[in-house]
C-alpha positions in Angstrom: -10.1 22.0 -7.3 -11.1 18.2 -7.4 -7.4 16.7 -6.7 -6.6 12.7 -8.2 -2.7 13.3 -7.2 -2.7 12.1 -3.9 -4.2 8.9 -1.5 -4.4 10.9 1.6 -7.2 10.2 4.4 -10.0 12.2 4.3 -9.6 15.5 6.7 -13.0 14.4 8.4 -11.4 10.9 9.4 -8.6 13.5 11.4 -10.9 15.7 13.1 -12.9 12.3 14.4 -9.7 10.9 15.7 -7.8 14.0 16.7 -9.4 14.1 20.3 -8.8 10.4 20.7 -4.9 10.8 19.8 -4.5 13.8 22.3 -5.8 11.6 25.1 -4.3 8.7 23.7 -0.6 10.0 24.1 -1.4 11.7 27.2 -2.5 8.5 28.3 0.6 6.5 27.6 3.0 9.3 29.0 1.4 9.2 32.3 1.4 4.7 32.0 5.0 4.7 30.9 6.6 7.9 31.7 10.6 7.8 30.9 10.6 4.3 29.4 8.7 5.6 26.5 11.1 9.1 26.0 14.6 6.9 26.8 16.5 5.2 24.3 14.5 1.7 23.7 14.9 -1.4 21.9 15.4 -0.9 18.0 12.9 -3.2 17.1 10.5 -1.3 18.9 8.0 -1.0 21.9 7.7 -4.5 23.3 3.8 -3.9 24.2 2.8 -2.8 20.8 4.6 -6.2 19.8 3.5 -8.1 22.1 -0.3 -7.2 20.8 1.1 -7.5 17.3 1.9 -11.3 18.0 -1.3 -12.0 19.4 -3.1 -10.5 16.3 -0.8 -12.8 13.9 -0.4 -15.7 16.6 3.4 -15.7 16.2 6.2 -15.0 18.5 6.3 -11.1 18.7 10.4 -11.2 18.5 9.8 -11.7 15.1 7.9 -8.3 14.7 9.8 -5.3 14.3 8.2 -1.7 14.6 9.2 1.2 13.1 8.5 4.8 11.8 5.6 4.2 9.3 5.0 1.2 6.4 7.7 2.9 4.3 10.8 2.8 6.7 10.2 -1.1 7.6 10.1 -1.4 3.6 13.1 0.4 3.5 14.9 -1.3 5.8 14.0 -4.7 4.6 15.2 -3.8 1.3 18.8 -2.8 3.0 18.6 -6.1 4.8 18.8 -7.6 1.2 22.0 -8.9 -0.3 23.4 -6.3 -3.4 21.7 -6.6 -6.1 18.6 -8.3 -5.4 15.9 -9.2 -8.0 12.5 -7.8 -6.7 9.3 -8.8 -8.3 6.6 -6.6 -8.1 3.3 -6.1 -9.3 3.2 -4.5 -12.8 1.7 -1.3 -11.2 2.9 -0.8 -7.7 3.6 1.6 -4.8 5.9 4.4 -6.4 8.2 4.9 -3.6 9.1 0.9 -3.1 10.5 1.3 -6.7 12.5 4.1 -5.7 13.6 2.3 -2.7 14.3 -0.9 -3.7 16.4 0.9 -7.1 18.1 3.5 -4.5 19.9 0.2 -3.0 20.7 -1.2 -6.1 18.2 -3.8 -6.6 16.6 -4.9 -10.3 12.9 -4.2 -10.0 10.6 -6.7 -12.7 7.2 -5.9 -12.8 4.5 -9.1 -13.1 1.6 -9.2 -15.1 -1.6 -8.6 -13.0 -5.3 -10.6 -13.5 -8.6 -9.3 -11.8 -7.6 -12.4 -9.5 -4.0 -11.2 -8.3 -0.8 -11.9 -9.9 -0.3 -14.3 -13.4 1.2 -16.6 -11.5 2.3 -18.4 -14.5 4.0 -14.4 -15.4 5.5 -15.0 -12.1 7.1 -18.6 -12.1 8.6 -17.6 -15.3 10.2 -14.3 -13.9 11.8 -16.4 -11.1 12.9 -19.0 -13.0 14.8 -16.4 -15.0 16.4 -14.7 -12.3 20.7 -15.9 -12.4 21.6 -18.0 -9.4 23.1 -16.2 -6.5 20.7 -13.2 -6.8 18.3 -13.0 -3.9 14.8 -13.3 -5.3 12.1 -11.1 -3.5 8.4 -11.0 -4.3 6.5 -7.8 -3.5 2.8 -7.6 -3.5 -0.2 -5.3 -2.3 -3.2 -8.4 -2.0 -5.8 -6.1 -0.3 -6.9 -3.0 -2.3 -3.7 -2.9 -4.1 -2.3 0.3 -4.6 -2.9 1.9 -7.0 -5.2 -0.7 -9.3 -7.9 -1.6 -6.6 -7.1 -5.3 -7.1 -7.7 -7.7 -4.2 -6.4 -10.9 -4.9 -8.4 -14.4 -4.3 -7.0 -16.5 -1.7 -6.3 -18.8 -4.1 -4.2 -16.4 -5.7 -2.4 -15.9 -3.2 -1.3 -19.2 -1.8 -0.4 -19.7 -5.3 2.2 -17.0 -4.9 3.6 -18.0 -1.8 3.8 -21.8 -3.1 5.4 -20.5 -6.3 8.2 -18.6 -4.2 8.6 -21.4 -2.0 9.3 -23.6 -5.1 11.9 -20.6 -6.6 13.2 -20.3 -3.3 12.2 -16.6 -3.1 11.1 -14.3 -0.5 7.4 -13.3 -0.2 6.8 -10.2 1.4 2.9 -8.7 1.6 2.4 -5.5 2.3 -1.1 -5.6 4.0 -1.7 -1.9 5.0 -5.4 -1.7 3.2 -6.6 -5.1 5.0 -8.8 -3.5 7.3 -10.1 -0.9 5.2 -13.0 -2.9 3.0 -15.9 -1.1 2.3 -18.4 -3.4 0.3 -19.6 -5.2 3.9 -17.4 -8.2 3.8 -14.2 -8.9 5.4 -10.8 -10.5 4.0 -9.4 -13.6 4.6 -6.3 -12.5 7.0 -2.6 -14.1 5.7 -1.5 -16.7 8.2 2.6 -16.4 8.6 4.4 -19.8 9.6 7.8 -19.9 10.7 9.3 -19.4 7.5 6.9 -16.9 6.0 5.5 -14.7 4.3 6.7 -11.7 5.3 4.0 -9.6 6.3 4.3 -5.8 6.6 1.8 -3.1 7.7 1.6 0.2 8.9 -1.1 2.7 10.9 -1.1 5.4 8.5 -3.9 4.9 6.7 -6.3 3.0 9.6 -4.9 5.9 12.7 -3.1 8.8 10.6 -0.2 9.3 8.4 1.5 12.0 11.3 1.2 9.4 13.8 4.0 7.5 12.0 4.0 3.8 13.1 4.5 0.5 10.7 6.0 -2.8 11.2 7.0 -5.9 9.6 6.7 -9.9 10.7 9.6 -11.8 9.7 10.7 -15.2 9.3 12.7 -16.4 12.3 15.9 -17.1 10.4 16.1 -13.8 9.1 15.5 -11.9 12.5 19.4 -11.9 13.3 20.4 -10.8 10.4 17.2 -7.6 10.0 17.9 -6.3 13.5 21.4 -6.1 13.0 21.0 -3.9 9.9 18.2 -2.3 12.2 20.7 -1.3 14.9 23.3 0.1 12.6 20.6 2.6 11.0 19.0 4.0 13.7 18.8 3.8 17.5 15.3 3.3 17.9 11.6 4.2 16.7 9.3 6.8 18.0 8.1 5.3 21.4 5.2 7.6 22.3 3.6 6.9 19.2 3.9 3.0 19.9 2.6 3.3 22.9 -0.2 5.2 22.2 -1.0 2.5 19.3 -0.5 -0.1 21.8 -3.1 1.2 24.5 -5.2 2.5 21.6 -5.6 -1.0 20.3 -5.8 -2.0 23.8 -8.9 0.0 24.8 -10.9 -1.3 21.7 -11.5 2.3 20.1 -9.0 0.8 17.3 -11.6 -1.4 15.8 -14.3 1.1 16.6 -12.3 3.5 14.2 -12.2 1.3 11.6 -15.7 1.1 11.3 -16.1 4.7 11.3 -13.8 5.0 8.7 -15.5 2.2 6.6 -18.8 4.1 7.2 -17.0 7.2 5.9 -15.4 5.5 2.7 -18.1 3.8 1.4 -20.3 6.1 0.1 -17.1 7.7 -1.6 -16.2 4.7 -3.0 -19.9 3.7 -4.2 -19.8 7.0 -6.1 -16.7 6.3 -8.2 -17.7 3.1 -8.8 -21.0 4.7 -10.1 -19.2 7.1 -12.0 -16.5 4.9 -13.5 -19.4 2.4 -14.3 -21.0 5.4 -16.4 -18.4 7.0 -17.9 -15.0 4.4 -18.3 -17.0 1.1 -18.5 -15.6 0.2 -22.3 -11.6 0.3 -20.4 -13.3 -2.4 -17.8 -11.0 -0.3 -14.6 -11.1 -2.4 -11.7 -14.7 -1.7 -9.2 -13.2 -0.7 -6.1 -14.4 -2.9 -3.0 -12.1 -1.0 -0.1 -8.7 0.8 -0.3 -7.6 4.3 -1.6 -7.6 4.5 -5.3 -8.2 2.4 -8.5 -6.3 2.7 -11.7 -7.8 4.2 -14.6 -6.6 3.7 -18.7 -7.5 5.7 -21.7 -5.5 4.5 -24.6 -7.1 7.0 -26.7 -5.2 9.3 -25.2 -1.4 8.9 -26.7 1.7 10.6 -25.6 1.9 13.3 -27.7 -1.8 13.9 -26.4 -0.9 13.6 -22.5 0.3 17.2 -21.5 -2.9 18.6 -23.5 -5.0 16.2 -21.6 -3.7 17.3 -18.2 -3.8 20.8 -18.9 -7.0 21.0 -20.2 -8.5 18.5 -17.1 -6.9 21.0 -14.8 -8.6 24.2 -16.7 -11.7 22.1 -16.1 -11.0 22.0 -12.1 -9.6 18.1 -12.1 -6.0 17.6 -10.9 -4.7 14.7 -12.3 -0.8 13.5 -13.2 0.3 10.9 -15.3 0.7 7.4 -12.9 4.0 6.1 -15.2 6.2 6.2 -11.6 3.8 3.3 -10.8 5.1 0.7 -13.6 8.5 -1.0 -13.2 11.0 -0.4 -15.9 10.1 -3.5 -17.8 6.1 -2.8 -17.7 6.6 0.8 -18.3 8.1 -0.1 -21.9 5.4 -2.4 -22.4 3.1 -0.3 -22.0 4.4 2.6 -24.1 1.8 3.2 -26.7 -1.4 1.9 -24.8 -2.4 5.2 -23.1 -2.6 7.2 -20.6 -2.6 5.8 -17.2 -4.2 7.6 -14.3 -4.5 6.9 -10.5 -7.9 7.9 -9.1 -7.5 8.0 -5.1 -11.1 9.0 -3.4 -11.0 8.7 0.1 -10.3 12.7 0.3 -13.1 13.8 -1.7 -16.6 14.0 -1.3 -18.8 11.8 -3.2 -20.2 14.7 -5.5 -16.9 15.7 -6.6 -15.9 12.1 -7.6 -18.5 12.0 -9.8 -18.1 15.1 -11.1 -14.2 14.6 -11.4 -15.0 11.4 -13.4 -17.2 13.0 -15.4 -15.0 15.7 -16.3 -12.4 13.8 -17.2 -14.7 11.6 -19.8 -15.3 15.2 -21.5 -12.0 16.7 -21.4 -11.1 13.1 -23.2 -13.6 13.4 -25.7 -12.7 16.9 -26.3 -9.1 16.3 -26.7 -9.1 13.4 -28.8 -11.7 15.7 -31.0 -9.5 18.4 -31.2 -6.0 16.5 -32.8 
C-alpha cells in the first residue's frame, strides 16, 4: 500500500540517527547529571536557549523551548486574549486550526499565490477585524505545509510590514527552513526586538519522538507568555533538550541535515516528475523541499469523493480528503471546486511516489468515466 496519508520522516532517516541519539542522550546525562533529571526552568534548558539565541542573533531570554512544535504553538494561542482573530494561509497545518479554535479564537484563511500570501487580501482581512480583538497572522513561509509553497523574501517582508501597520502579531512557523533539497538555501528571517515571532521544532530535522520545539518572542511578550507556560506545565523534557544542545554544538546536527537532504531529494524529484507527467493541467506547486504538496482534482466533485478514495485504496494508494487543512471561510469558498489531496513524500521510495501519482491519475479517469 502506497500511503499518502501522513507526513512522517522516512524510516531510513530514523535508522541513521538512532545511534547518534542513543550516544547523545548518554553524553548529555553524563555531562549534566541531576540538572536535567530534576525540575527545571519552564522556559527550557538554558544551554539550548543560549545556542538558539546565537543562531537567531537574539537574547536567549526571548526563547521558550518546549515539548515539540505544536506545544509551543498551543502555548502561544493560549496566551492570546479570548476571542482573538487568527489569520492563517488558506491551506495550513490542520492541528493549528484545531488548536486555535479550541481556545475560542476565530480562524480566517487568507488567499495564497505561488509567491506566498496575497498581500492585498491579508491587509483587507486585518482591516475588517473588529476593534478590541487581538490580530494574529500565522504562516509557514518555507515549503509550506501542505501546499509546498515557499514565500519569496519580498512577500515575507510585505506580510511583516502589513502586520506592523495593522497592529497585528506576525508569527512564522519555520520548521521546514533547513529542509530544502534543490541545492539552494532559504534566506533566514531576521527578528528585531518587536518581532516577528518565530516558531520551530526538531521533529522533522531530528525525529518526532524526541519532541522538542521552541519559539522566539518579542521582548514585550516574554513575561506574559512565560506566566502562561508556568501555569500550564512545570518544565519540558530536559534530557532531550540537553541532548539537542550538545548535538548542535558538536556539528553533527548540521551534518545530519545534509543526510536528510540527500535522502529526500530523489523522492522530491520523483514527485515533481510524476506531477508534471500526470497532473500538469492542475498546476500543482513543484516542491523544492519540505514534506508535501497539495493536489487539486476539480473533476472529482463532492458526490464522487467517496468512490474516488475507495477506488484509490483498492488500487493500492491510501489517500484522504484534505478538507481539514482549510479555514472555515476557505472551506466554504472551495465547495464545488473539486477534491484536494495532500501528497507527503519523504516516507516513500521514489518508485512508490511515481507509481502512486500515476495510479491516482488512472483512478481519477476511471471515476470520471464511471459516473
